[in-house]
C-alpha positions as CSV (number, residue, x, y, z in Angstrom):
1,M,-15.8,86.5,-40.5
2,E,-17.4,83.7,-38.4
3,K,-19.8,84.9,-35.8
4,R,-18.6,84.2,-32.2
5,S,-21.0,82.4,-29.9
6,R,-22.1,84.5,-26.9
7,I,-21.9,83.2,-23.4
8,L,-23.7,85.0,-20.6
9,V,-22.2,84.3,-17.2
10,V,-24.4,85.1,-14.2
11,D,-22.8,85.2,-10.7
12,D,-23.0,87.6,-7.7
13,E,-19.3,87.3,-7.0
14,D,-17.0,89.4,-9.2
15,R,-14.1,87.0,-8.9
16,N,-16.1,84.1,-10.2
17,L,-17.2,86.2,-13.2
18,R,-13.6,87.1,-14.0
19,L,-12.5,83.5,-13.6
20,M,-15.1,82.3,-16.1
21,E,-14.3,85.1,-18.5
22,A,-10.6,84.2,-18.4
23,M,-11.4,80.6,-19.2
24,L,-13.9,81.3,-22.0
25,L,-12.2,84.1,-23.9
26,P,-9.3,82.0,-25.1
27,L,-11.8,79.4,-26.4
28,G,-13.1,82.1,-28.9
29,Y,-16.4,83.0,-27.2
30,Q,-17.9,86.4,-26.7
31,V,-18.4,86.7,-22.9
32,I,-21.2,88.8,-21.3
33,L,-21.3,89.2,-17.5
34,A,-24.2,89.8,-15.1
35,Q,-24.0,90.0,-11.3
36,N,-27.7,89.2,-10.5
37,G,-31.0,88.0,-12.0
38,E,-32.4,91.3,-13.0
39,E,-29.2,92.3,-14.8
40,A,-29.2,88.9,-16.5
41,F,-32.7,89.5,-17.9
42,E,-31.6,92.9,-19.2
43,K,-28.5,91.4,-20.9
44,V,-30.7,88.6,-22.5
45,K,-33.1,91.2,-23.8
46,E,-30.3,93.4,-25.2
47,T,-28.1,90.7,-26.7
48,P,-29.6,87.2,-26.6
49,P,-26.8,84.7,-25.7
50,D,-26.2,81.3,-27.1
51,V,-25.6,79.7,-23.6
52,I,-26.2,80.9,-20.1
53,L,-23.9,79.8,-17.2
54,L,-26.0,80.5,-14.2
55,D,-25.0,80.5,-10.5
56,V,-27.5,79.1,-8.1
57,M,-26.9,80.9,-4.8
58,M,-27.5,84.6,-5.4
59,P,-29.3,87.2,-3.2
60,K,-32.8,88.5,-4.0
61,M,-33.4,86.1,-6.9
62,D,-31.6,82.7,-7.0
63,G,-30.7,80.7,-10.0
64,F,-33.8,78.5,-9.9
65,E,-36.1,81.6,-10.2
66,V,-34.0,83.1,-13.0
67,A,-34.1,79.8,-14.9
68,Q,-37.8,79.4,-14.3
69,R,-38.6,82.8,-15.8
70,L,-36.3,82.3,-18.8
71,K,-37.8,78.9,-19.6
72,S,-41.3,80.2,-19.2
73,N,-40.8,82.8,-21.8
74,E,-41.4,81.7,-25.4
75,E,-38.6,84.0,-26.7
76,T,-35.9,82.8,-24.3
77,R,-36.8,79.2,-23.5
78,I,-34.6,77.7,-26.2
79,I,-31.5,79.3,-24.7
80,P,-29.5,76.5,-23.0
81,I,-28.9,77.1,-19.3
82,V,-26.0,75.4,-17.5
83,M,-26.3,75.6,-13.7
84,V,-22.9,76.4,-12.0
85,T,-23.3,75.2,-8.4
86,A,-21.7,73.7,-5.4
87,L,-25.0,71.9,-4.5
88,R,-24.7,68.1,-4.5
89,E,-28.2,67.1,-3.4
90,V,-30.2,65.1,-5.9
91,E,-33.3,67.0,-5.0
92,D,-31.7,70.3,-6.2
93,R,-30.7,68.8,-9.5
94,V,-34.1,67.2,-10.1
95,K,-35.7,70.6,-9.3
96,A,-33.4,72.3,-11.9
97,L,-34.2,69.6,-14.5
98,E,-37.9,70.0,-13.9
99,I,-37.5,73.8,-14.6
100,G,-35.8,73.1,-17.8
101,V,-32.1,73.5,-17.0
102,N,-30.0,71.7,-19.7
103,D,-26.8,70.8,-17.8
104,F,-24.7,71.3,-14.7
105,L,-21.2,72.4,-13.8
106,S,-19.8,71.8,-10.3
107,K,-17.8,74.4,-8.5
108,P,-14.9,74.7,-8.6
109,V,-15.3,74.6,-12.4
110,D,-12.9,72.4,-14.3
111,K,-11.6,74.1,-17.5
112,I,-11.8,70.9,-19.6
113,E,-15.3,70.2,-18.4
114,L,-16.3,73.8,-19.0
115,R,-15.0,73.6,-22.6
116,A,-16.9,70.4,-23.4
117,T,-20.1,71.5,-21.7
118,V,-20.3,74.9,-23.3
119,A,-19.3,73.5,-26.8
120,S,-22.1,70.9,-26.5
121,Q,-24.7,73.5,-25.5
122,V,-23.6,75.9,-28.2
123,Q,-24.2,73.2,-30.8
124,I,-27.6,72.5,-29.3
125,K,-28.5,76.2,-29.5
126,A,-27.2,76.3,-33.1
127,Y,-29.5,73.4,-34.0
128,H,-32.5,75.1,-32.4
129,D,-31.7,78.4,-34.3
130,H,-31.4,76.5,-37.5
131,M,-34.7,74.8,-37.0
132,K,-36.4,78.1,-36.1
133,N,-35.0,79.8,-39.1
134,Y,-35.9,76.8,-41.3
135,Q,-39.5,77.0,-40.0
136,A,-39.7,80.7,-40.7
137,E,-38.3,80.2,-44.2
138,L,-40.7,77.3,-44.7
139,T,-43.6,79.4,-43.6
140,S,-42.5,82.2,-45.9
141,E,-42.1,79.8,-48.8
142,V,-45.5,78.2,-48.1
143,A,-47.1,81.7,-48.1
144,R,-45.3,82.6,-51.3
145,R,-46.3,79.4,-53.1
146,T,-49.9,79.8,-51.7
147,E,-50.0,83.3,-53.3
148,Q,-48.6,81.9,-56.6
149,L,-51.3,79.2,-56.5
150,R,-54.0,81.8,-55.7
151,Q,-52.9,83.9,-58.7
152,A,-52.8,80.8,-60.9
153,L,-56.3,79.9,-59.8
154,D,-57.4,83.5,-60.5
155,R,-56.0,83.2,-64.0
156,I,-57.7,79.9,-64.5
157,E,-61.0,81.3,-63.3
158,V,-60.7,84.3,-65.7
159,A,-59.9,81.9,-68.5
160,S,-62.8,79.6,-67.6
161,R,-65.2,82.5,-67.4
162,E,-64.0,83.8,-70.8
163,T,-64.5,80.3,-72.3
164,I,-67.9,80.0,-70.8
165,H,-68.9,83.4,-72.0
166,R,-67.7,82.6,-75.6
167,L,-69.4,79.2,-75.7
168,S,-72.6,80.9,-74.4
169,R,-72.3,83.4,-77.2
170,A,-72.3,80.6,-79.7
171,A,-75.9,79.8,-78.8
172,E,-76.9,83.5,-78.5
173,F,-75.4,84.4,-81.9
174,K,-77.6,81.8,-83.5
175,D,-80.6,83.4,-81.8
176,Q,-79.4,86.8,-83.1
177,D,-79.0,88.0,-79.5
178,T,-75.8,89.9,-78.6
179,A,-73.0,89.3,-76.2
180,A,-74.3,92.2,-74.2
181,H,-77.6,90.3,-73.6
182,I,-75.5,87.6,-71.7
183,L,-73.7,90.3,-69.7
184,R,-76.9,92.1,-68.8
185,M,-79.1,89.3,-67.7
186,S,-76.3,87.5,-65.8
187,R,-75.6,90.7,-63.9
188,Y,-79.3,91.3,-63.3
189,S,-79.4,87.8,-61.8
190,E,-76.3,88.5,-59.6
191,A,-77.8,91.8,-58.3
192,V,-81.1,90.3,-57.4
193,S,-79.3,87.3,-55.8
194,R,-77.3,89.7,-53.6
195,Q,-80.4,91.7,-52.7
196,M,-82.1,88.6,-51.6
197,G,-79.2,87.8,-49.2
198,L,-78.2,84.5,-50.9
199,G,-74.9,83.0,-50.0
200,E,-71.5,84.1,-51.4
201,N,-71.2,81.1,-53.7
202,V,-74.7,81.6,-55.2
203,T,-74.0,85.3,-55.9
204,R,-70.5,84.5,-57.3
205,W,-71.5,81.5,-59.4
206,I,-74.8,82.9,-60.8
207,I,-72.9,85.3,-63.2
208,D,-71.4,82.4,-65.0
209,A,-74.3,80.0,-64.5
210,A,-76.9,82.4,-65.9
211,S,-74.7,83.0,-68.9
212,M,-75.5,79.5,-70.0
213,H,-79.3,79.7,-69.6
214,D,-80.0,79.3,-73.3
215,V,-77.1,77.1,-74.3
216,G,-79.7,74.5,-75.4
217,K,-80.7,76.8,-78.3
218,I,-77.7,75.6,-80.2
219,G,-79.8,72.5,-81.0
220,T,-82.9,74.5,-82.2
221,P,-83.4,74.8,-85.9
222,D,-82.7,78.2,-87.4
223,H,-86.0,78.5,-89.2
224,I,-87.7,78.4,-85.8
225,L,-85.2,80.5,-83.9
226,L,-85.2,83.3,-86.5
227,K,-88.8,83.2,-87.5
228,P,-90.0,86.8,-87.5
229,G,-93.6,86.0,-86.7
230,K,-95.5,83.9,-84.2
231,L,-94.5,80.2,-84.0
232,D,-97.2,77.6,-84.8
233,P,-98.0,75.0,-82.1
234,D,-95.5,72.4,-83.5
235,E,-92.7,75.0,-83.8
236,W,-93.4,76.2,-80.3
237,E,-93.0,72.6,-78.9
238,I,-89.6,72.4,-80.6
239,M,-88.6,75.8,-79.3
240,K,-89.4,74.7,-75.7
241,E,-87.0,71.8,-76.0
242,H,-84.0,74.2,-75.7
243,T,-84.5,74.0,-71.9
244,L,-84.1,70.2,-71.9
245,N,-81.3,70.4,-74.4
246,G,-79.5,72.8,-72.2
247,G,-80.0,70.5,-69.2
248,R,-78.5,67.6,-71.1
249,I,-75.5,69.6,-72.3
250,L,-74.7,70.7,-68.8
251,E,-75.7,67.6,-66.7
252,G,-73.2,65.5,-64.8
253,A,-70.7,68.4,-64.1
254,D,-68.4,68.4,-61.0
255,M,-68.1,72.2,-60.7
256,G,-70.8,73.9,-58.6
257,F,-71.5,76.8,-61.0
258,V,-72.0,74.3,-63.9
259,R,-74.5,72.3,-61.8
260,M,-76.2,75.6,-61.1
261,A,-76.2,76.4,-64.8
262,E,-77.9,73.0,-65.5
263,V,-80.7,74.0,-63.0
264,I,-81.1,77.4,-64.6
265,A,-81.2,76.1,-68.2
266,L,-84.0,73.7,-67.2
267,T,-86.1,76.1,-65.1
268,H,-85.7,79.7,-66.3
269,H,-88.9,79.4,-68.3
270,E,-91.0,77.9,-65.5
271,K,-93.7,80.2,-64.0
272,W,-94.8,80.8,-60.5
273,D,-98.4,79.8,-61.3
274,G,-97.3,76.5,-62.9
275,S,-98.0,77.6,-66.5
276,G,-94.4,77.5,-67.6
277,Y,-92.2,74.9,-69.3
278,P,-90.7,72.3,-69.6
279,R,-92.2,70.6,-66.5
280,G,-94.9,73.0,-65.4
281,L,-93.3,73.5,-62.0
282,K,-95.2,75.7,-59.6
283,G,-94.2,78.2,-56.8
284,K,-91.3,77.0,-54.8
285,Q,-91.0,73.8,-56.7
286,I,-89.0,76.0,-59.1
287,P,-85.4,76.4,-57.8
288,L,-84.7,79.9,-56.6
289,V,-81.9,80.4,-59.1
290,G,-84.4,79.6,-61.8
291,R,-86.9,82.1,-60.5
292,I,-84.2,84.8,-60.3
293,T,-82.9,84.1,-63.8
294,A,-86.4,84.2,-65.2
295,I,-87.0,87.8,-64.2
296,A,-83.6,88.8,-65.4
297,D,-84.1,87.1,-68.8
298,V,-87.6,88.4,-69.3
299,F,-86.6,92.0,-68.4
300,D,-83.7,91.9,-70.9
301,A,-85.9,90.4,-73.6
302,L,-88.6,93.1,-73.1
303,T,-86.1,95.9,-73.4
304,S,-84.2,94.4,-76.3
305,S,-85.0,94.0,-80.0
306,R,-85.9,90.6,-81.3
307,P,-86.7,89.2,-84.8
308,Y,-90.4,89.4,-83.9
309,K,-90.5,92.7,-81.9
310,A,-89.0,96.1,-81.3
311,P,-87.7,96.8,-77.8
312,F,-90.2,98.0,-75.2
313,S,-89.6,101.1,-73.1
314,V,-88.1,100.7,-69.7
315,E,-91.4,101.9,-68.1
316,K,-93.5,99.5,-70.1
317,S,-91.1,96.6,-69.3
318,F,-91.2,97.4,-65.6
319,A,-95.0,97.5,-65.8
320,I,-95.1,94.0,-67.4
321,I,-92.8,92.6,-64.7
322,L,-94.9,94.1,-62.0
323,D,-98.1,92.7,-63.6
324,G,-96.5,89.2,-63.6
325,R,-95.9,89.3,-59.9
326,G,-97.5,86.2,-58.4
327,T,-98.3,84.7,-61.8
328,H,-95.2,84.6,-64.0
329,F,-92.8,85.6,-61.3
330,D,-92.1,84.8,-57.6
331,P,-93.4,87.8,-55.6
332,D,-90.3,87.9,-53.4
333,V,-88.0,88.0,-56.5
334,V,-90.1,90.8,-58.0
335,D,-89.8,92.8,-54.8
336,A,-86.1,92.3,-54.7
337,F,-85.8,93.3,-58.4
338,F,-87.7,96.6,-57.8
339,A,-85.8,97.3,-54.6
340,I,-82.6,97.7,-56.8
341,K,-84.3,99.4,-59.7
342,D,-81.5,102.0,-60.0
343,E,-78.8,99.2,-60.1
344,I,-80.8,97.4,-62.8
345,L,-80.9,100.5,-64.9
346,S,-77.2,101.1,-64.3
347,I,-76.4,97.6,-65.5
348,K,-78.6,98.0,-68.6
349,E,-76.8,101.2,-69.5
350,K,-73.3,99.8,-68.8
351,Y,-73.8,96.7,-71.0
352,K,-76.0,98.1,-73.7
353,D,-75.6,96.9,-77.3
354,K,-73.5,98.9,-79.6
355,G,-75.9,101.3,-81.4
356,E,-78.7,100.3,-79.1
357,S,-79.6,103.8,-77.9
358,P,-81.1,105.2,-81.1
359,L,-83.1,102.1,-81.8
360,V,-84.5,102.0,-78.3
361,K,-85.4,105.6,-78.3
362,T,-87.1,105.3,-81.7
363,A,-89.1,102.3,-80.6
364,E,-90.0,103.9,-77.3
365,K,-91.4,106.9,-79.1
366,A,-93.5,104.7,-81.4
367,L,-94.8,102.7,-78.4
368,D,-95.5,105.8,-76.4
């Protein structure tokens, strides 16, 4: 069943209301009647009409004031208002138009003119309603598509992180380190970054960026990487090249976290006192992400087994880190690291190597 358009007729004289009702009902409209401005506002609030036929000369509140208030309200301003008036002065009509009145009907009202005017204003209201609904639907659709895009980007980010993690493991496996090493040191880096109050992007990106710190080892010969004893000077020079190799592998990227990974790969072996490699950077010449990753990487190396050593105890490892404050490590980074000591230990436990605990305990007993 087709919805009937609603016409609100506002007039202080009952006979005028009944006359308008008698002319509008046969045209198929639903007619609502109001005898003054206040009643008109109540009717509009209860059942918003499609068109308002508004008398001008009414007591207490005339048609101009009623129209002014309706057109000033965001919820009612699109309702077409037709002034029904005996006024003929141009100034009165100009005043009504300035308020926002849509059309006029002169008293006495002609039935044919009434039918044409109301039908025209009903169409205008239907168009406004259509556009309003279309805008609401468009807003809803944009929100839905935006959410779909966000979910798709989340899936891409997860896939990208997994790819990065697995590619990083390619280099780590060659070095006989475990996947857990990547997880631990990247999360140590994240925790220290957060403790130091770095921006959201740095804290979010450093997990993935730090994972690629040793990607350059993929170009280091096995006999050097896996040598159980101390490297000779020539071998050591080749080993140090993994930082430059990593930088070359990662250079020229568009994505921020990959650019950060390039910086980390190049600088995570630099030392605060300038004795590190590959460039011998000193102090704050070393990018902060490199200084953070350095402490994370060293702590995990100290507490993990390597071809050339058993894992050190946590206490001994903490002591070595503290001893390197101001020489190997940035003092501020060391302070931030120890400020979250419990979180560091929690990460170590959460991402421990499978079967690590017995080995660590045995080694710690031997070292103690």
